[in-house]
C-alpha positions in Angstrom: 91.9 -52.9 -41.7 89.8 -50.0 -42.2 90.2 -48.8 -38.6 94.0 -48.7 -38.9 93.6 -46.5 -42.2 91.4 -44.1 -40.1 94.0 -43.9 -37.2 96.7 -43.5 -39.8 94.9 -40.8 -41.4 94.3 -39.2 -38.1 98.0 -39.4 -37.3 99.1 -37.4 -40.8 96.4 -34.7 -40.2 97.8 -34.2 -36.4 101.4 -34.4 -37.6 100.5 -31.8 -40.4 98.8 -29.5 -37.8 101.7 -29.8 -35.5 104.4 -29.2 -38.0 102.3 -26.2 -39.6 102.0 -24.6 -36.1 106.0 -25.7 -35.4 107.1 -23.6 -38.3 104.8 -20.6 -38.1 106.6 -17.4 -37.2 106.1 -16.5 -33.3 103.4 -13.9 -33.0 103.1 -13.6 -29.4 101.7 -10.7 -28.2 104.1 -10.0 -25.8 106.8 -10.3 -28.4 105.3 -7.4 -30.5 108.0 -4.6 -31.2 107.2 -1.3 -30.8 105.7 0.4 -34.0 107.5 3.7 -35.3 106.8 5.5 -38.4 107.4 9.2 -40.2 104.7 11.3 -41.1 105.4 14.4 -43.1 109.1 14.4 -41.3 107.6 13.8 -37.9 108.4 10.6 -35.5 105.1 8.7 -34.6 105.8 6.0 -32.2 103.9 4.0 -29.5 106.9 3.7 -27.4 106.8 6.5 -24.7 109.7 5.3 -23.1 112.0 5.3 -26.2 110.4 8.7 -27.2 111.5 10.2 -23.8 115.3 8.8 -24.5 115.0 10.4 -27.8 113.8 14.0 -26.8 116.3 14.0 -24.1 119.1 13.1 -26.4 117.7 15.7 -29.3 116.5 18.3 -27.4 112.9 17.9 -28.2 109.6 17.7 -26.7 107.2 14.8 -26.7 103.6 15.0 -27.7 101.1 12.4 -25.9 98.1 11.4 -28.2 95.4 9.5 -25.9 93.3 7.9 -28.3 90.7 5.6 -29.1 91.3 4.9 -32.6 88.2 2.7 -33.7 85.7 4.1 -31.7 86.2 7.7 -30.6 84.8 9.8 -33.6 86.7 13.1 -32.0 90.1 11.3 -31.9 89.8 10.3 -35.5 88.8 13.7 -36.7 91.6 15.2 -34.5 94.4 12.9 -36.4 92.7 13.4 -40.0 92.1 17.4 -39.5 95.1 18.2 -37.5 97.8 15.6 -36.5 98.2 14.3 -39.9 98.0 18.0 -41.7 100.9 19.9 -43.5 100.5 22.8 -41.0 101.3 20.2 -38.0 103.9 18.4 -39.4 105.8 21.8 -40.3 105.3 22.9 -36.8 106.3 19.6 -35.3 109.3 18.5 -37.4 112.5 18.6 -35.6 110.8 19.7 -32.2 108.5 16.9 -31.4 108.4 13.1 -31.3 104.6 12.0 -31.1 103.5 9.2 -29.0 100.2 7.5 -30.0 98.4 5.9 -27.1 95.8 4.1 -28.4 92.8 2.4 -26.5 90.9 0.8 -29.0 88.0 -1.4 -28.5 88.2 -3.7 -31.5 91.9 -3.3 -32.8 93.9 -6.1 -31.4 97.0 -5.1 -29.4 99.9 -6.9 -27.5 99.9 -7.3 -23.7 103.0 -5.5 -23.6 101.5 -2.8 -25.7 98.2 -2.5 -23.3 100.4 -2.6 -20.2 102.9 0.3 -21.8 99.8 2.2 -22.2 98.3 1.6 -19.1 101.0 2.8 -17.4 101.6 6.1 -19.2 97.8 6.7 -18.9 98.0 6.1 -15.1 101.0 8.5 -15.0 99.5 11.4 -16.4 95.9 10.9 -15.9 95.3 8.5 -13.2 93.6 5.1 -13.9 91.0 6.6 -16.4 90.8 9.2 -19.3 88.1 11.9 -18.6 88.1 12.8 -22.3 89.1 11.7 -25.4 91.0 12.7 -27.5 93.6 14.2 -24.9 97.0 15.5 -26.2 99.6 16.2 -23.7 103.1 18.2 -24.4 106.1 16.9 -22.3 109.4 18.5 -22.1 112.6 16.2 -22.6 112.3 15.1 -19.0 108.7 14.2 -18.9 107.3 16.9 -17.5 103.7 18.3 -18.4 103.9 21.5 -20.4 100.6 21.8 -22.3 97.5 19.8 -22.5 94.2 19.9 -24.8 91.1 18.0 -23.7 88.9 17.1 -26.5 88.0 17.9 -30.2 84.9 18.8 -31.6 84.4 17.4 -35.0 81.0 19.3 -35.7 83.1 22.6 -35.3 86.5 21.5 -36.0 89.4 24.3 -35.4 91.9 24.4 -38.3 95.3 22.9 -37.6 97.1 26.3 -37.2 94.2 27.4 -34.5 94.8 24.0 -32.7 98.6 24.8 -33.1 98.2 28.1 -31.4 96.0 27.0 -28.7 99.1 24.1 -27.8 101.6 27.0 -28.0 99.5 29.5 -25.6 99.2 26.4 -23.3 103.0 25.5 -23.2 103.7 29.1 -22.6 101.6 29.4 -19.2 103.4 26.4 -17.8 
């Protein structure tokens, strides 16, 4: 009798676990949709392909931000001091779609996002990024027209100076 009750109890537990898993929403890493947000009127996305489609349609440029959001202190400082500043937003708004290509150490990412980021990394940098952060500006056809490697948080440049540097690099192409 006790043995039958124990078996029945285990069966109820297993059934409960199975129903809980069956009712849980699908969170397959491959099913994760691209993330897009607006910061100061500037579109930020993690979807390179869609950014190029939108840029071509709207006559805009694309900014690729190769970053390590959870380990790269220069990347974190560039984002905080420049890429989210009012000056950057005013410069980029209506002209640039920004793509964050994140290569974190401890932040989980879907397999699909990792594969997309790896493909873009390979297309513009070979198989390895030499310097983080690297920011690349593309025309609406995906052609590189400006690049800046690195950011020194110990001697940060102002958003206006960073923008001027990128404008100068784009003019030279």
